N, C-alpha and C positions, 0 to 999 in steps of 0.2 A: 614340531608343532606348527600348524598352519594358522594364519590369521583369518578372521572372518572375511568372506568375499565382500565386495562393494554392495551397499544396499540396493535393492531393486527399486524401480520407480514407485511401486505400491508402498514400500517401506518409507521412501522419501516423502510421499504424499501423506502418509499416516503421521510422520514426524512433524508435519506442518500444522497439525491440529492445534497444538498449544499456541503456536505463533499466530495462527489465523484467528484464534479466539481473542488474544490480546489485541491484535490488529483491529478486530471487530469492535472491541470495547473502546479503543481510542477513536476509531472511526465513528462509532455511535455518538460520542460526545460532539464530534465535528458535524455529524449529520443534524443533531439537535440545533446547534448554532446555525448551520446552513439553512435549515428549513424555517427556523424562527425569523431570521433576517429576510429570507426570500419572501415569506408570506407577508411580513410587515411591509416590505417595499412594494409588493404588487397590490396589496389591498389598502393599506393606510396611506401610502404615498402615490399610488397609481403609476409607478414606474413600469416600463416595458419589462416583460418577463426575462428576456435574455440578459438585459442590463442588470436586472435584479439578481439573476443567477450568478453573474460574474462577480458582483460585489459580495454576495453571500458566500460564494465559494472561496474567494480570496481571504475573507475573515476566517473561515473554517480551516483553510490551509495553514494559517498561522497557528491556530490552536492545536491542530493535529501534529505539526512539526514538534512542538514541545512534548506531546505525549509519546510520539515515536522515539525521539532522541533520548529522552530522559527516563522512559519506563520500558517500552518494548525492546528497543535496540540499544539499551544502555551498555551492553557488553560488546557491542560491535566497534570496529576500528573507527576512531574519531580523530586520527592524526591529521587529517586534512579537512577541517570543518568548513572552510570556504568551498571546497569541491563538493562536499556533501550538501551544503545549502543550495548551491547552484543547481546540482542535479535534482534535488528535492523540488525546487521551484520549476525546473524544466518539466519533470514528469507530472507534477501536480498541475501545471499549466496544460499539459497534453490531456490529462484527465478532465480538466475543466472544459477544454475544447470538445471532447467527446460528449460530456454531459450537456453543454450548451448547444451543441450541434443537434443532438436528439430532441432537445426542447424546441429549437428553431424549426426543425423539420416538422415536428408535431403541430406547432402553432401556425407557422407561415406556409408550410407545404401542404399539410393535411387539413388545416382550418380548425384545429382543436384549440379554441381560445378561451374556453371557460376556466375559471379559477381551479376547479377540481381536475379538469383535463390537463392544465399546466402542471399541477402537482403530480399527476400520474406520469406525465412525460419526464418530469424531474426525477421521480423515483426510478424509472427505467434508465435514464441517463446516468444517474448516480450509481446504480448497480453495475452497469457496464464500465464506467470510469473507475469504480472501486476495484474491480478485478484487475484492470490494467495497472492501477497504482500499486496494488499489493505485490504483484510480481516485479514491477519496476523498482520499487523501494528496496525489496529484499535482495534483488539481484545486483543493482547498480548503485543505489544510494547508501544504504546502511550495510556495507560489505562485512562479511564475517571476518573475524580475526584469523590469520593464517594458523592452521593447527601445527603444533610442534610435531616433528617426526617422532614416531615411537622408537625408543631404543631397540636395537636389534636384540632378539632373544639370544641369550648365550646358549650355546650347545655344548654338551659335555664331550670331551675328547673321546674319540673312538680308539680303544686299545686293540692293537693287532698282535696276535700271538706270534712269537718267533718260532721258526721251525728248526 
């Protein structure tokens, strides 16, 4: 008997659907926190948009870590929690730089400084940053547990007729 060949790229992408849905649910809660804080800081407190974005994103990073670690990736290897947290913060920070960079380019480079224009730039930046975070988290932060090798299939002895 032969074992199944390795899954194709399409099969791997299809297998990501459930994980991507859970990632999106945790992410949506973080997005809600992020946008609420961002909007409050730029409108009620008059803070600069990039500064507001950094503060809002940092709070959302904290809430997202809890959802990812204890719900989405709860079955992943957690033997080195310190390593996991450091990598999570590094990749979250890189995502925040992507998001804030797009916001800064929009506002300071292109002159889009209205509140709704800032929100649109934030949505775009958040989308690009989210794609980066998804693949970074699943690849380097919340590593899959090593799969146990399948026991070799026992084959029946072949009897050779004597002549």
